[in-house]
N, C-alpha and C positions, 0 to 999 in steps of 0.2 A: 584530403588523402586519408584513407583508412589507416588506423594505427593498431597494430597487433598488441594484445595485452594479456596478462596472466592474472587471474583472480587470486589474490593473496588471502583475503578474508571478507566474508559477507555476514555481518552480524545483524541481529534483530534489534530494532528499537522498541522498547516496551513502555506502555503507558497504562497506569491503573486509574480508572475513572472513579469518581466519588460514589457511584452506585455499585462498585465492586467489579465491574467489567474490566478485563485486561485486553488491550489492543496491542498486537505485535505487527510491526511494519518492517519490510525488507525491500531494498531496491536491488534488482538484478540488472546489471549492465550487459547489453547485447552487442553494442558496437561503439567505437570512439572514432571520431573524425577530427583531424587537425585542419583548421582552415588556414588560409593564407593571411588572415588578419591577426593583428596584435592589439592588446588592450592599450589604449593611449595613455592611461594613468600609470600602469606598472611595466609595460613593455612585454608582458607575458603573452605567449601565443594563445589564441582562442580555440577552444575545443567544443565540439557538439557531441553530446552523449545520448545515445538511445538506451532506454531502460524500461523495465516493467516493475511496477510496485506490487508486492504481495502483502495481503492483509490476513491475519489470523485473529479471531475474536473468541475469547473465553468468557461466557456470560454465567453469572451465578445461577444455580438451579432454580431459585425462587423467582427469577425474572423470565424464565423461558415460557413460551406459549406455543401451542400448536396452531397452525393456520386453520381458519374456519373455511368451510365450503361456501363459495360465493354463489349467490343466486343471481340469475340474469337480471341486470338493472338494479341490483341492491348492493349494499356495502357489507362485506364480511368483517367480523370482529374476531380477534384472537380468542382462543380458549385456554384457560389456565391449566397448566400441567401440575398434577399433584402427586 
């Protein structure tokens, strides 16, 4: 059975990698369904949640590269941006 819901808050989870890159993740819920099942350990109802994950990436300028033009049958390499 579909359950109506109201979004109260959707925060970003942020992670800074050792190379200085910052990753931001957010989960957007699109629907919630309550099943007829219950968790045998807790007795809580079981829900199925449909969602989409959003990713934002902020890369330090010194790590950015332009894509190289690929030649048929060859492998392209990045070009450093200066």
